[in-house]
C-alpha positions as CSV (number, residue, x, y, z in Angstrom):
1,M,174.5,87.5,169.0
2,A,170.5,87.3,169.8
3,Y,167.9,89.5,168.1
4,L,164.4,89.8,169.4
5,A,161.6,90.4,167.1
6,I,158.4,91.5,168.3
7,D,155.9,90.5,165.6
8,L,152.4,92.1,166.0
9,G,149.4,90.7,163.8
10,A,146.0,91.7,164.1
11,G,145.0,88.6,166.0
12,S,148.1,88.0,167.9
13,G,151.5,88.9,168.7
14,R,155.0,87.1,169.1
15,A,158.3,87.6,170.6
16,I,160.7,85.6,168.7
17,V,164.6,85.4,169.4
18,G,167.0,85.0,166.3
19,N,170.1,83.8,166.3
20,I,172.5,83.5,163.0
21,R,175.2,81.1,163.2
22,D,177.2,79.2,160.4
23,N,175.6,80.9,157.8
24,R,172.2,79.9,159.0
25,I,169.3,81.5,161.1
26,E,167.5,79.8,164.1
27,L,164.4,81.2,165.6
28,D,163.1,80.6,169.3
29,E,159.5,81.8,169.9
30,V,159.8,82.9,173.8
31,H,156.2,84.5,174.3
32,R,152.9,84.4,172.2
33,F,149.9,86.2,173.2
34,S,146.7,87.4,171.9
35,N,145.8,91.0,170.3
36,R,142.3,91.8,170.7
37,Q,140.1,94.2,169.3
38,I,137.3,95.7,171.7
39,R,134.0,97.5,171.3
40,L,133.3,100.4,173.6
41,G,130.1,102.0,172.5
42,D,130.2,102.2,168.9
43,T,133.9,102.3,168.2
44,L,136.1,99.5,167.7
45,Y,139.4,99.7,169.9
46,W,142.8,98.0,170.0
47,D,143.8,97.3,173.9
48,F,147.3,98.9,173.5
49,P,147.8,98.7,177.4
50,A,147.5,95.1,177.3
51,L,149.4,94.5,174.2
52,F,152.5,96.7,175.5
53,A,152.3,94.6,178.7
54,E,152.6,91.5,176.7
55,I,155.6,92.9,174.8
56,K,157.4,93.9,178.0
57,Q,156.7,90.1,179.2
58,G,158.1,88.9,175.8
59,I,161.4,90.8,176.4
60,F,161.6,89.5,180.0
61,K,161.2,86.0,179.2
62,A,163.7,86.2,176.2
63,V,166.3,87.3,179.1
64,Q,164.9,84.6,181.6
65,K,165.7,82.2,178.8
66,G,169.5,83.1,179.0
67,Y,169.3,85.1,176.0
68,S,171.9,88.2,175.7
69,I,169.8,90.6,173.6
70,Q,171.7,92.5,171.1
71,S,168.8,94.7,170.0
72,I,165.0,94.6,169.8
73,A,162.5,95.6,166.7
74,V,159.1,95.9,166.3
75,D,156.8,95.2,163.2
76,T,152.9,95.4,163.1
77,W,149.9,95.9,160.8
78,G,149.6,99.0,158.7
79,V,147.4,102.2,158.9
80,D,146.4,102.3,162.5
81,F,147.9,104.9,164.8
82,G,147.7,106.6,168.3
83,L,147.6,110.3,169.2
84,L,150.0,111.6,172.2
85,D,149.6,114.9,173.8
86,K,152.2,117.6,174.2
87,Q,153.2,115.6,177.4
88,G,153.7,112.5,175.3
89,R,150.5,110.7,177.0
90,L,148.4,108.7,174.8
91,L,145.1,110.2,174.1
92,S,143.2,107.0,173.7
93,N,143.5,103.6,172.7
94,P,143.8,103.6,168.9
95,V,141.0,102.8,166.8
96,C,141.0,99.4,165.1
97,Y,140.7,99.9,161.0
98,R,137.5,97.8,160.9
99,D,135.9,100.5,162.9
100,A,132.9,102.0,161.1
101,R,134.0,105.3,161.4
102,T,135.4,105.5,157.6
103,Q,132.4,103.9,156.0
104,G,131.5,105.9,152.8
105,I,134.1,108.4,153.3
106,L,136.0,108.3,150.2
107,Q,133.3,110.2,148.2
108,E,133.5,112.8,150.9
109,A,137.4,113.1,150.5
110,F,136.9,113.0,146.8
111,K,135.1,116.4,147.2
112,K,138.2,117.9,148.9
113,I,140.9,116.4,146.4
114,S,140.7,114.0,143.7
115,K,141.5,110.3,143.8
116,E,143.8,111.0,140.7
117,K,145.5,113.6,142.9
118,L,145.8,111.2,145.6
119,Y,147.0,108.1,143.9
120,E,149.4,110.2,141.7
121,S,151.1,111.8,145.0
122,T,151.1,108.8,147.2
123,G,150.7,105.9,145.0
124,N,148.5,104.0,147.5
125,Q,145.5,101.9,147.0
126,L,142.4,104.0,147.6
127,M,141.0,102.0,150.8
128,E,138.7,103.4,153.4
129,I,140.9,101.8,156.1
130,N,143.8,104.1,155.2
131,T,145.1,106.6,157.6
132,V,144.4,109.5,155.7
133,F,140.6,108.5,155.7
134,Q,140.8,107.6,159.5
135,L,141.9,111.1,160.3
136,F,139.9,112.7,157.8
137,S,136.8,111.3,159.6
138,L,138.2,112.6,162.9
139,V,138.1,116.1,161.0
140,Q,134.5,115.5,159.8
141,S,133.2,114.7,163.0
142,D,135.1,117.4,164.6
143,N,136.5,115.2,167.1
144,P,138.2,116.8,169.9
145,Q,141.3,114.8,170.2
146,L,142.8,116.6,166.8
147,A,142.7,120.0,168.6
148,I,144.7,118.2,171.9
149,A,147.0,115.9,169.7
150,D,150.7,116.8,169.3
151,K,151.8,113.8,167.3
152,L,150.7,110.9,165.5
153,L,152.7,107.6,165.9
154,F,151.5,104.4,164.0
155,T,151.4,101.2,165.9
156,P,155.0,100.3,165.8
157,D,156.2,103.9,166.2
158,L,153.8,104.0,169.4
159,V,155.6,100.8,170.7
160,N,159.0,102.2,170.1
161,Y,158.1,105.4,171.7
162,F,156.9,103.8,174.9
163,L,160.1,101.5,174.5
164,T,162.4,104.3,174.1
165,G,160.8,107.9,174.5
166,F,161.8,108.3,170.8
167,I,159.1,110.1,168.6
168,G,159.6,109.3,164.8
169,N,157.7,107.9,162.0
170,E,159.2,104.9,160.1
171,Y,159.2,104.8,156.2
172,T,157.6,101.8,155.4
173,I,154.6,102.0,157.9
174,A,154.4,105.6,156.8
175,S,153.9,104.7,153.7
176,T,150.6,102.7,153.9
177,S,149.4,106.1,155.2
178,Q,148.3,107.6,152.0
179,L,150.0,110.9,153.3
180,L,153.3,110.0,152.0
181,N,154.7,111.6,148.8
182,A,155.6,108.1,147.2
183,K,158.7,109.5,144.9
184,S,160.2,112.1,147.2
185,R,159.2,109.7,150.4
186,T,158.2,113.0,152.5
187,W,154.8,114.0,153.7
188,E,152.7,115.9,151.0
189,P,151.4,118.9,152.2
190,A,148.9,119.1,149.6
191,I,146.8,116.3,151.2
192,F,146.8,117.8,154.6
193,E,145.7,120.9,153.4
194,A,143.2,119.9,151.3
195,L,141.6,117.6,154.2
196,H,142.3,120.0,156.9
197,I,144.7,117.7,158.8
198,P,147.1,119.2,160.7
199,Q,150.6,118.3,159.4
200,Q,152.5,119.1,162.6
201,L,151.0,115.8,163.8
202,M,153.8,114.2,161.7
203,S,157.2,113.3,162.7
204,P,160.7,113.1,160.5
205,I,160.7,110.1,158.3
206,V,162.9,107.3,159.8
207,F,164.5,104.7,157.6
208,P,164.8,101.1,158.4
209,G,168.2,100.0,160.0
210,T,168.3,103.3,162.4
211,V,169.0,102.6,166.0
212,I,166.5,104.8,167.6
213,G,167.4,104.3,171.1
214,K,167.8,102.3,174.3
215,L,165.3,101.0,176.3
216,R,163.8,103.1,178.9
217,P,165.4,102.9,182.3
218,E,162.0,101.5,184.1
219,I,161.4,99.0,181.4
220,A,165.2,97.6,181.5
221,A,164.7,97.5,185.2
222,E,161.7,95.7,184.8
223,T,162.5,93.1,182.0
224,G,166.2,92.6,183.0
225,A,167.2,93.8,179.5
226,E,170.2,96.2,180.3
227,D,171.7,98.1,177.6
228,V,169.6,97.0,174.7
229,N,169.3,99.1,171.4
230,V,165.9,99.3,170.1
231,I,166.0,99.3,165.9
232,A,163.8,100.7,163.6
233,V,163.4,97.9,160.8
234,G,160.9,97.9,158.2
235,S,158.4,97.9,160.8
236,H,155.3,97.4,158.2
237,D,155.2,93.5,158.4
238,T,155.2,92.9,155.0
239,A,158.3,95.1,154.4
240,S,159.9,92.8,156.9
241,A,158.3,89.9,155.3
242,V,159.6,90.6,151.8
243,A,162.9,91.2,153.0
244,A,163.2,87.6,154.0
245,I,161.9,86.4,150.5
246,P,164.6,83.7,149.5
247,A,165.0,84.6,146.1
248,S,168.2,85.0,144.1
249,A,168.9,88.3,142.1
250,D,168.6,86.5,138.6
251,E,164.7,85.2,139.2
252,N,161.8,86.8,137.9
253,W,159.6,86.7,141.0
254,A,156.8,88.1,142.8
255,F,155.6,87.5,146.3
256,L,152.4,87.0,148.2
257,S,152.3,87.4,151.9
258,S,149.3,85.1,152.7
259,G,147.4,85.5,156.0
260,T,144.1,87.3,157.3
261,W,145.2,89.7,154.5
262,S,147.0,88.7,151.3
263,L,149.6,91.2,149.6
264,L,150.7,90.0,146.2
265,G,153.3,92.1,144.5
266,I,157.1,92.7,143.1
267,E,159.7,95.0,144.8
268,L,161.0,98.2,142.2
269,D,163.5,100.6,142.3
270,K,161.1,103.3,142.0
271,A,156.8,103.9,142.4
272,I,154.5,103.7,139.5
273,T,151.7,106.0,140.0
274,T,150.1,105.6,136.3
275,P,146.3,105.6,135.8
276,E,146.6,102.0,134.7
277,A,148.2,101.1,138.2
278,M,145.1,103.1,140.1
279,E,142.4,101.2,138.1
280,N,144.0,97.8,138.9
281,N,144.3,98.8,142.5
282,F,148.1,98.5,142.9
283,T,149.6,100.4,145.8
284,N,153.2,101.8,146.2
285,E,154.8,100.9,149.8
286,G,158.0,101.7,151.2
287,G,160.7,98.3,151.2
288,V,163.8,97.9,152.8
289,G,166.7,98.7,151.0
290,N,165.5,101.7,149.4
291,K,163.0,99.6,147.5
292,I,159.4,99.9,146.5
293,R,156.5,97.2,147.1
294,F,154.3,97.4,144.3
295,L,151.4,95.4,145.2
296,T,147.5,94.9,145.9
297,N,145.6,94.2,149.0
298,I,143.4,91.2,148.5
299,T,141.1,90.1,151.5
300,G,142.9,87.0,152.2
301,L,142.1,83.9,154.6
302,W,139.7,86.3,156.6
303,L,136.8,84.7,154.9
304,L,137.9,81.2,155.9
305,Q,139.0,82.2,159.5
306,C,135.4,83.7,159.9
307,L,134.0,80.7,158.6
308,M,135.9,78.4,161.2
309,S,134.9,80.9,164.4
310,E,131.2,80.2,163.3
311,W,131.4,76.5,163.0
312,E,133.6,76.4,166.3
313,K,130.9,78.3,168.2
314,E,128.1,76.0,166.6
315,A,129.8,72.8,167.5
316,G,131.2,73.9,170.8
317,N,134.8,72.6,169.8
318,P,137.6,73.5,167.4
319,V,137.5,73.0,163.5
320,S,141.0,71.9,162.3
321,Y,142.2,72.9,159.1
322,E,143.0,69.2,158.0
323,Y,139.3,68.2,158.6
324,L,138.2,71.3,156.2
325,L,140.9,70.7,153.5
326,E,139.8,67.0,153.3
327,K,136.0,67.9,152.9
328,C,137.4,70.6,150.5
329,T,138.9,68.1,147.7
330,Q,135.7,66.1,148.1
331,A,133.4,69.2,147.2
332,T,132.4,70.1,143.5
333,D,134.9,72.1,141.5
334,F,133.9,75.7,140.7
335,Q,130.4,75.5,142.3
336,S,130.7,79.1,143.7
337,I,133.1,81.9,143.2
338,V,133.0,85.1,145.3
339,N,134.9,88.1,145.2
340,P,137.0,88.1,148.5
341,D,137.2,91.7,148.3
342,D,133.6,92.5,147.9
343,A,132.2,94.6,150.8
344,A,129.8,92.3,152.0
345,F,133.1,90.5,153.5
346,V,134.4,93.2,155.5
347,N,133.2,92.5,158.7
348,P,129.9,90.5,158.6
349,S,127.9,89.3,161.5
350,S,127.9,85.7,159.7
351,M,130.4,85.1,157.0
352,S,128.5,82.1,155.6
353,K,125.4,84.0,155.4
354,A,127.2,86.7,153.6
355,I,128.7,84.0,151.1
356,V,125.4,82.6,150.8
357,D,123.6,85.9,149.7
358,Y,126.6,87.0,147.6
359,C,126.0,83.6,145.6
360,I,122.1,84.3,145.6
361,R,122.8,87.7,144.1
362,T,125.2,86.4,141.5
363,Q,122.9,83.6,140.6
364,Q,125.3,80.8,141.7
365,T,124.6,77.9,143.9
366,A,125.5,78.6,147.2
367,P,127.9,76.4,149.3
368,K,125.9,74.3,151.9
369,T,128.7,72.0,153.6
370,K,131.8,72.8,155.3
371,G,133.5,71.5,152.3
372,E,131.4,73.5,149.7
373,F,132.3,76.6,151.8
374,T,135.7,75.8,151.9
375,R,136.3,75.1,148.2
376,C,134.6,78.2,147.2
377,V,136.9,80.6,149.5
378,L,140.2,78.7,148.3
379,Q,139.3,78.5,144.5
380,S,138.0,82.4,144.8
381,L,141.5,83.3,146.3
382,A,143.4,81.4,143.6
383,L,141.5,83.1,140.8
384,K,142.0,86.4,142.7
385,Y,145.7,86.1,142.7
386,A,146.0,84.8,139.1
387,S,144.1,87.7,138.1
388,A,146.2,90.0,140.3
389,I,149.4,88.4,138.5
390,E,148.1,89.3,135.2
391,S,147.4,93.0,136.2
392,L,150.9,93.1,137.7
393,K,152.7,92.2,134.7
394,K,150.5,94.9,132.7
395,C,151.4,97.5,135.0
396,T,155.2,96.8,135.2
397,H,155.6,95.2,132.1
398,Q,157.6,92.6,133.6
399,T,157.8,88.8,133.1
400,I,156.9,86.5,136.1
401,T,157.7,83.1,136.5
402,K,157.9,82.3,140.2
403,L,155.8,83.1,143.1
404,Y,157.2,83.1,146.5
405,I,154.3,82.6,149.2
406,V,155.3,83.4,152.6
407,G,153.5,83.6,156.0
408,G,150.9,81.8,157.9
409,G,148.9,80.8,154.6
410,S,151.9,79.3,152.8
411,K,151.1,76.1,154.8
412,N,147.9,75.5,152.9
413,E,148.8,73.1,150.4
414,L,145.8,73.2,148.7
415,L,145.5,76.7,148.3
416,N,149.2,76.7,146.8
417,Q,148.3,74.1,144.4
418,Y,145.2,76.1,143.3
419,T,147.4,79.1,143.0
420,A,149.8,77.4,140.6
421,D,147.1,76.1,138.4
422,A,145.3,79.3,138.1
423,A,148.4,81.6,137.8
424,G,150.4,79.0,135.4
425,V,153.4,80.1,137.4
426,E,155.8,77.9,139.8
427,V,154.8,78.4,143.6
428,V,157.5,78.2,146.1
429,T,156.8,77.9,149.6
430,G,158.6,76.7,153.0
431,I,159.2,80.3,154.9
432,S,156.0,80.6,157.2
433,E,157.8,82.9,159.4
434,S,159.2,85.4,156.7
435,T,158.1,88.7,158.5
436,V,160.2,87.7,162.0
437,L,163.1,86.4,159.5
438,G,163.1,89.6,157.8
439,N,162.9,91.7,161.2
440,V,165.8,89.8,162.4
441,I,167.9,89.9,159.3
442,Q,167.6,93.9,159.3
443,Q,168.7,93.8,163.2
444,A,171.7,91.6,162.1
445,I,172.7,94.2,159.1
446,S,172.2,97.2,161.5
447,G,174.5,95.2,164.0
448,G,177.1,94.2,161.3
449,Q,176.7,90.7,161.4
450,I,175.8,90.5,157.7
451,S,176.3,92.9,154.6
452,G,173.0,93.4,153.7
453,I,169.5,92.1,152.1
454,E,171.3,89.6,149.6
455,E,173.2,88.0,152.0
456,G,170.2,87.9,154.2
457,R,167.9,85.9,151.7
458,K,171.2,83.4,150.7
459,I,171.0,82.8,154.8
460,V,167.2,82.1,154.4
461,R,167.7,79.8,151.5
462,N,170.3,77.8,153.5
463,S,168.3,77.6,156.5
464,F,164.9,76.3,155.4
465,K,163.5,73.5,152.8
466,L,161.5,75.1,150.0
467,T,158.7,73.2,148.3
468,S,157.8,73.9,144.7
469,Y,154.5,73.6,143.0
470,Q,154.2,73.4,139.4
471,P,151.1,74.2,137.6
472,Q,149.0,71.1,136.6
473,N,145.3,71.4,136.2
474,T,145.4,74.9,134.7
475,A,142.3,74.4,132.6
C-alpha cells in the first residue's frame, strides 16, 4: 500500500510516498517545492494558491511514478489560518505568523483576559504569534474580513478543504491556537467572549485517524488519483514527528524536534496547566493517540539559517554547513552566548548585526568570524536545551535519561554532542524525516495495516540506524 504524505514547512514542502513492507518503512520523495512568504504593502502573506498548485503537482507525480495511492494526509506548521466566506471562498492569502500585526498585542489582550486565565484554560505558551492573538489583532483593527468570514481553517484544514470540500478543525493543529481548552479538548467560550472573537468561525474538532473524504472529482481528474481517501492525521507537523519517535515504552525519554524552530518536551496523558508550567513557558499541545505534548517552543536553527542567507548574498555563492562546522570547532569556547528567544532575533534585517548588538548590550565579546558566529549559535542552543530539560523535569516530576532529536537539525552532529554535554543525557538521532514517518504511520493505522503507534514506532526502529551521543565534556 502506498501512502502519500504532504509535509509543509515554513520554507519548503514535500510530497513523499511511504510504503510499509516486512516490518520496515520506505520513503520516496516524489516532489519538493519552495514555500515562500510575500510582502504586499505592510503585510507578510503565504502564497497559498502557489502552495496548493505544488501539492496537486506532488499528487500527480506520485501517480506518474506508478504508485497506487491508498490515502493522502497533510501536516504543516501551526497557528496560521485562512478565512472562508459563506460561499466557501478564501477571503485572502493567509498571513504569516512572522507578520508585524501582533507586535505588542499581548498587553492589550491581557486587559481583556488575564494571562493566568488564558494559560489555565488552554495550557498554551503565551506567544504573540498564537492564533488567538492574530485574531485579536483583527478585532483591534476592525478588519472587515471578520464581518464577512464564515469559517476559520488552520493551514492543514485549508488544504484538506480544497482537496475534499470537508470543513473541520483537526485536533492537534487546533491545540496550537490558544483557543482550545486543554482538558476538555473543545473550544473555550470564555476566550472568544472576552476578546470579541466570533466563535462561529470555528468548526467541530476532528481527531487524528479520521477519514475526512475523497479527493474532489476535478482534482482526481487533474492528478489521476482516483478514489483516494484523505486522512486527518496529527496535522501539526510536530504531532506527527513525535508519533514516529523510535522510543520503547520502558524508556524515560524526551523529544526535540529540531529545525527552524526547536520543540522540546515529553508525552503525557493529561495537560499540566500549573503556574509553574506557565512561568517556565511550557505549552500543552494535542498529540496522536489521545496524548498531550508538553513542550516548550525555542527559536532553533533560524539564527544560523539567517546568517547563512546573509553570507551567501555577500559572497554570491552557497555557504555549506560542513564549512561552518569545521570553522566552528576552531573558534573559542563560550566566547559569546545569546538567548535564541530574545525579541531581537525574531525577524531582523541583519542577523549578524542583531547578534553583535546583543553581545555588546550584554557586555560580551562579539563574534567576528563565521566560525565564531556558528559556535555562538550552536552552544547557545545547547545551553537553552539543557535549561529546558531541567525545567521539564521540575514541572513534570519525571526522570529524563534520553533525548531523541528528530528533524533536519538532527543531522548537525556538533550540536547533538554539545546538547548531550550540556544536558548530561544520552542523545539519540537517526530519524531526520520523523514528521513524514509519523504521517505515514497514522495513515497505515487508519487503513488497518498496522495496529497502533507502538507498532509504528517499532517499525521505525527496525528501519533506520540510530546514533547515540553520550555526555563527554559536561563541565
